[in-house]
Each structure stands twice: as structure tokens, then as C-alpha cells.
C-alpha positions, 0 to 999 in steps of 0.5 A: 591075549598073550603078553611076554616081557621081563619088566614092569611093562609087561605087567602094566600091559596085562593089567591094561588088557584085563582091567580096561578091555576085559581080555583073557591074558596069559603073562609070561615072565622070567622066574623071580630070581632071573629078574635083572632089575629089582623095583628099587636099587638101594632101598635102604639108602633112598629111605634114609634120604626121604626120612630126612626130607620128611622130618624137615617138612614135619618140623616146618609144617607141622602136619602130615602132608608127607604121609597122607595117602589119598593119591597115588603116583606111579613109578617108571616101571609100573611096579606093584600097582600094575601087578596082575591080579590072581585071575590071570594066568602066569607062566614063568619061564626064562625066555619065550621059546617055542615050547613055552609059547605053545604052553602059553596057547599062542596057537589059539591066541588072538594077539601076542605082545613081546615087550622084553627089554632086549630087541633080539629076544623080541625078534627071535620070539616073534619069528617063532610065533609067526611060525606057530600061528600065522594069524597071530596079531603081533606087537613088539617092543623094539628100540631100533626103529629102522630095524623094526620097520624091516622086521614088521614087513617080514612078519606081515609078508610071511602072514600074507603067504601063509594066508594063501595070497587071496585078496580077502585073506590078506585084508584080514592081516592088515596091521598084523604086526605092530613095532612100538617103542616104550621110549618113543611113546613116553618121550614126548610127554616127559619132555613136555612135562619138564618145560612150563609153557611147551605143548605136550606132543604126540608125534606120528605119521609126520605131524604133531599133536599138540595140546597145552595146559592153561590156567584160568585167568582169574578165580572164578573164570573159565580158561580159553577153550582153544580149538576144543577142551581135552581135559579139566585139571583137578581142583586140588592141583594147586594144593601142595598137599593135594593129590595130582589127579589120582584115580580115586580123587572123584569129582575133584580129579581131572575130567577127560573129554568134558562137554561144553556144560561141564566146561562152563561150570568148571570155573577156577580150574585149569584146562588142557586144549587143543591149540594147534596141530602141525609139525613142530619144526624142521628135522635135525640134521643127520650128518655130523655138524660142520666145524666153522672155519672161523674156529679152526684158529685162535685169534692169536694165530690169525693175528700171526698170519695177518702180520706175516701177509703185511710183511710180504706186501711190504717186501713185494712194494719194496722189490717193485721200487728196487727192481722196477718190476711189475707188481705181479712180478715183484710179488712173485719173486718175493714169494720164491725168496720167502720159500727159499726157491729162488736163485741167489741174487748174485751180481744184482744190486745191493737192494735186491740182495737185501730184500732176498735176505729179508724174505728168507728171514720171513720164511723162517718165521712162517714155518712155525706159524704154519705148524702151529696152524696145522696142529691147532686145526687137527685139535679143533676137528678132534674137539668138534667130534668129542662131547661139548661142555656147557658154554659160559653163561648158559641158562634157562636150559633143562638138565637131563640125567641119564641118556639111556633108552629113555633119556636119548629119546627125551633128548631128541624131543627137546632138541626138536622143540629148540630147547636147550638141554644139558645132559649128565651121564656117569657111563662113558659108554652109554647109548645116548652119547653118540646121539649127543655128539651128533646133535652137538648137545653139551654133556657132563660125564660124572656121577651125579651124586658127587659134588660138582657135577650138577654145578658143571651142568649149570643147575643153579641157572637151569629151567628144569631137571629130568632125572631119568636114570635107572637107579631110584636113589640116584634120581632122588639124590639129584633132585634133593640136591638140586632143590637145596640149590634151587628151591623153585626148580621144576623137577620131573622125577622117574622112580620105579617103585609105586609106594616109594614114588608116592611117599617122595612125590607128596613130600616134595610137593609139601616141602617145596609148595612153590615148585613143580614136582612131577613123577612120570611113568614110562610104562603107564604112558606106553601101555595104552599104545601096546594094548590098542595095537594088540586090539588091532587099532592104531594108537597114535600117542598118549598125552598125560593129564596128571595121573590119567592118560588120554589116548589119540587113536586112528579108527575106521568108521566101518563096523562101529555103530557109534560112529557110522552114519552119525554126524561129528556132533552126535559122535561125541560122548563126554568122558569117553571119546571125541572125533578130532580129524579125518584121515584121508591117506591111503593105507599104503601111505600110512607109516609108523612113527617117523625117525626125526633124523631121516623123514622130511619135515614138510611131508603132508599128513593127509588129515582134516582137522576142521571137520564141520559138526554136521559132517556124517561119517561114512563107512570108508572113512578113518578118523582120528579121535581122542579117547579115554582108555575105558571109552576106547575099550567100549568103542572097540566093543571088546567087553561086549564080545568078552561078556558074550563068551 
């Protein structure tokens, strides 16, 4: 396996392939002095902020909760915890050129992952790699989903042509190119983490896999299992000083895919259960929202028009009385006089002449009103295409800091779930502002560290805070200030450096025991999906269970003795994998993660979720299963192959 990248995802992916699947990995990264983003921006400033909080906790609690280290929290970039051990081959190169790819052994490799932060860099390297090795399995990291679909089709076509066009050879290239986005993979989990009671979701193939966290009803009782229990939460989840499901928490930590006996014995522990499986609501409109007609004119201007209409009606009635004309003719003459396009009433009765003068006066009053209406309507259209401000009285919303690559996807997911959100962004040219404008999401432009910015986002009435900017100090400072305003505010904090994230997380947990604090890692959530794609398997998504990850994968039954010829009940292995559904769609109907802006919401998924336990899996079947990372590695058989060679 060859992994090329320039940030923490590359290191995390390489560690995933080696540690979980036992693969031989060559990691290609830029030289240390060429790395664009350092693990922590302004480490000294952030440490000073953390020291202030730690000191306050020590004085208040009189213990060392903020300094204990029995648990780990992973930062957004992967950092040192995901650093490759010495067993991997490491190449340092500014970019993945043809010479570098050849030196990395792409011509002999099974799969290549291109996870640079720049889409153009990944596309250029993928075209070169496909020419060097047409049989290479490619995994690309692209933010542009529409472009990714075209690139995937192009590279697959090139691979099929290189095979000679035979059906047997073409089958070998099934899913030889996979385009994924770390932002799309992590966004559902980040959005679900920010909102209590909202299900954790994984969106794929036009459907929503939904899992919900349920606390036990009372101590000593077991929570409702729902359709099936996916995980047991750690026994220390309610302890402010406890670890949030760290890898080394042992029996006290979370248990993924437990059996019925383990669920029954885990009284008093929360669970993650599969509650429903369906598409969550209609897709958001792709076009620009239409400005309602009622908002074009202000109330004062509407009253002015109403008064002028009343004057015209009164003049028409008076004209009928003076000239004995029919109502339609009298109204027509009044309008002609109003717009000064009628002949002077010379030689006509004095009453008619007076009415003509009054009509001309009303016409003079109409001109400024019409001009004001035109200017006000233009202003309304301009403000309709500009960024919205948080409305008065807004409460119960999510404040989202940063609308970059990750923040934009999270914002879209929150809107899909019909959750009110207010974004805060310091860069007026940020890529997510256009999406926020189209989705009519309120945005506050300004530096979040400046006084008054979070207040403008109504942080004192917010439900949760998502700090997803790329700067550790910005996220930390915003969370500390928000907690000073709302001590019980739920926060989700994105930190790049692992050790720093661990200290921040544990200190905030100890300082605010009645509030929920979470630190989520984008690369930690995305790496399993990229690793599964490199192994030729379709990873539908990942759901975080505290500090661990539960994967959802689509696997063909043929060639897997643990599945083929067995019943659904017999295939279940506690702590490893569990069959959830049967995929009845054909390969041509299967698509990548849909774009919520364009895909129809009612497209059938082709999945059967109510499989009886006695159903026997056939070789031609394709199933959707939930699995742990090591369980999926064992099911794929990669460890056995690696050991044999």
C-alpha cells in the first residue's frame, strides 16, 4: 500500500493500514520544513489559556483531574498519536511526481491513496499513477463531489481499456477507483455530536443510517435495545474525571457490537442502538431562495399606497356624480388625469375641472411613493442575496465556528436535520459563505476572539457550540469564553495536537462537570473509510462511539467463509461484526455519497433491513454490516494474507 499526503490524515491512514490490517505501507509526505500547517497554531498562547483553567479547577476541586492521563482524546489532525512507527517506509518529497511514485513502488503496489489537501494535486497524481500501473486500486480525497464522480469514471475507463476490454478482466477492476471526502465522512458525526437527542447518521446510497445514544432509565436497569444494540457506552461516561472511552480503558470502556448476554449484564450503562433506517427529510433546494412579495415593501410604504388607492376611488366616485358617466369610464378618466395624460377640461362643468386638478395633485404625490417603492424593492433583493443576520429571539440553535471545508459540510448536515444554526466566520472570502447564503443560514462576520462576536451569534441562548476552525487557539478561546457565559453549554472542540487535546478535554470535563464536552477527530473518523476503500471494500460510513469508531460496510458474501452459507444469526460475532441488511441493488445502481443539493430524497435504497435470523446468505448476496476496525480486517482476510507472505 502507498499513501501520499501532506497532513494528519496521511499519517492516520498509514497507521490504520499497518496496525489494523497488517499491510506493508509506504508513506510519502512533504519534507518537515515544507508542511504548510503546524500541529498547533500559537501553542504558547493556547497553553496559557489552558493553564488558567487548570489553576481554577485545582483551586475549586483540590485534585489532579486536569492532569491525569488514563484516557486519550484525538485532535482533528491526527498529530503524534497517529504518527507512523519505524516499521513503515517513509519517503519525503514535495509532491507525488512520476519519479516519486515510481520510487514508492506504485508499479508493484496493490493500492494507492492520494490524500493531499488540494484536489488538483490528487487528480494530477492519480492520472500519473493510472498510467504507471493500470491495475492499481486508487483512492482519492476530493472535496468537489461532482468533479470526483467524473474523475472516478475517467480513471475506471482507463483501467478497463488497459485490461484489453474482456469481461473477465473488467470484473477485476470493479471499484478500482474510489473518490472519498474526509469532510463528508466526518460531518454527520460532528453534527450529531453537537445536538443532544439527535441521531448519529451516516448518509450513503440515498439513505440514512441512524443510531441514537440512550441512557439507562434508572440505575441497575438496561436501556431499550431498539432494533439492535450497536454498542455499550463506557461505565465512566458519567464521571467528569473519567476517560471518554479511551483505547486503554479496558472492561470499563465502550463495547462495540455486544451480544445479548453482555447487554443484559450491562445494567446502568448507556447504549447506542439502531433506531430507524430511512432518509432524513427532503433535500434542500438547490436554487436561490425567492424573496417573498410581502417583504418587498415596508409597512409604512404599503399604508401610503393604500391611502393613494383610497384617493383614486374617491375621485372616481365624485367623477361619476359630476359627469353621470359609468363606473368604468369614470375610473378611466380619473386615471388619465392622475397620470397627466388627459386633455384639459376646458369648457366642461366646474366640478369636472376641480376633479381634474385634484387628480393631478394626487398624481404628484404618487411619484415619490413609486420611487420609494422601487428603491426599497431593490434594497430588499440586495439584502436577500447577502448574508443573513441572526433573527431576534433566536434560541436553541447551534453556533458553528468556521465555514471551511469541514464547517461547510457540517452546516449542510445541520440544515438537513432541520436544526437552526448560526455560523461565525472571520474570513469574508471563506468558501462556505456562498453555501450559507444559498441555504439562508445566518452568518456573523468577525473574529471570534473579539468581544461582541459570539454575543451577536446569540451564544447565551444557544444549544451547542461547534468550534471547527483550523486554529487551536481560536477554538479553545471561543469555548472558554462561551463557557463563561453559559457554563452548561454543550461544546464540540476540534484540536489538532493529541496531547494538547487530551489536556484540554479532561480539564474542561473537570471544570464543568454538568456540561458535555467532546473532542472529535476528522482524520480519526475518515481514516477507516479510506483504508477500507484501499482494500477494495465499500465503507458506507463511520459512527463514533466515544473514542472508538464503528464502521458500516457493504461486503459481497462470495469468498467469505464467515458469511457464505451461514444464517444471519450464525454470522454474528460479538465485538467484531454484525449483518444489518441485504443490498438488492445491482452494481450499476450503486452510487457514491449523494449530493443533498441535487439528489432526489425519495430515491429507493434497495436495502432489506428486516432480515430473519434464519436467512441463509448466498454467494451472490451483498450485505451491509456493522463492524469494528479489527473485525472488518479479520473478515477481509488481509491479516492472514499478510502473515502468509
